[in-house]
C-alpha positions in Angstrom: 1.8 15.3 -11.6 0.0 12.1 -10.2 -1.8 12.2 -7.1 -2.4 9.3 -4.9 -5.2 9.0 -2.4 -5.3 6.2 0.3 -8.3 4.8 2.1 -9.4 1.9 4.2 -7.3 2.6 7.3 -8.9 2.6 10.7 -8.9 0.6 14.2 -8.8 -3.3 13.5 -8.9 -5.9 16.2 -6.0 -8.4 16.6 -6.6 -11.3 14.1 -9.0 -9.1 11.8 -8.5 -8.2 8.1 -8.3 -4.9 6.1 -8.4 -3.7 2.5 -6.5 -0.4 1.8 -7.2 1.3 -1.6 -5.1 3.8 -3.4 -6.6 5.7 -6.2 -4.5 7.5 -8.6 -5.6 10.8 -10.2 -3.9 13.5 -12.4 -1.6 13.2 -15.0 -1.8 9.8 -17.2 1.9 8.8 -16.9 2.6 5.2 -17.5 3.3 3.5 -14.2 5.9 0.7 -14.0 5.1 -0.3 -10.3 2.7 0.6 -7.6 3.2 -0.4 -3.9 2.6 0.3 -0.4 4.9 1.3 2.6 4.3 1.7 6.1 5.7 3.7 9.2 5.5 3.6 12.9 6.5 6.7 14.7 10.2 7.0 15.4 11.1 4.1 12.8 12.1 4.4 9.3 9.3 3.9 6.5 9.2 0.2 5.6 8.4 -1.4 2.2 5.3 -3.8 2.3 4.6 -4.9 -1.1 4.3 -4.1 -4.8 3.1 -5.0 -8.1 4.5 -4.1 -11.5 2.6 -3.6 -14.7 3.1 -7.0 -15.5 1.5 -7.9 -12.4 4.7 -9.3 -10.7 4.1 -9.1 -7.0 6.5 -9.1 -4.2 6.2 -8.9 -0.3 8.1 -8.2 2.5 8.6 -11.0 4.9 6.7 -9.2 7.7 3.6 -9.5 5.5 4.3 -12.6 3.2 1.4 -15.3 3.5 -1.0 -12.6 5.0 -1.0 -9.9 2.4 -2.5 -9.5 -1.2 -1.3 -6.7 -3.4 -3.6 -6.2 -6.6 -4.7 -3.7 -9.1 -7.1 -2.8 -11.8 -6.3 -3.1 -15.4 -5.0 0.5 -15.9 -3.1 0.8 -12.4 -5.5 3.5 -11.6 -6.2 1.8 -8.1 -4.2 -0.5 -6.2 -5.3 -2.4 -3.0 -3.7 -4.3 -0.3 -5.5 -6.8 1.7 -3.6 -7.9 5.1 -5.3 -10.8 7.1 -4.3 -12.1 10.5 -3.3 -8.5 11.7 -1.4 -8.0 14.9 -0.1 -5.3 16.9 3.1 -5.1 14.8 1.0 -4.1 11.7 -0.1 -0.7 13.4 1.5 2.0 11.3 0.6 4.7 8.7 0.3 3.0 5.3 1.6 5.0 2.3 0.7 4.2 -1.4 3.4 4.9 -3.9 3.6 4.8 -7.6 6.6 4.7 -9.9 6.4 6.2 -13.3 8.3 4.4 -16.2 10.2 7.5 -16.6 11.5 7.0 -13.0 9.9 9.5 -10.9 8.2 8.1 -7.7 5.0 9.6 -6.2 3.5 9.0 -2.7 0.2 9.5 -1.1 -0.6 11.3 2.1 -1.2 7.9 4.1 -3.7 6.3 5.8 -3.5 5.1 9.6 -4.0 1.7 10.8 -4.3 0.6 14.4 -4.6 -3.1 15.5 -6.0 -3.1 18.8 -8.6 -4.7 20.9 
């Protein structure tokens, strides 16, 4: 079993930046992809960004140009930096990790509120 723990959420002013972290623990399975989703109450969970074990990155249009996803060499921690935050970035952000064998793991989420 892989556990994921997000951190770095909180209250941020519009136009500001934040950096979310997600640390994995538990079984040392090989991961193919790590990423981030977000969810606003009453709406579906939305994919934000992902990074593969070959460091290929992809971003949702909603954050493209404002976000950077990165990870350490062993894919033990994944980061998400988002700049120029606006109210539409307000959500609970979830970390996800997909094992090479196919199973997907989720963190508990960290809340981000963009407000003045």
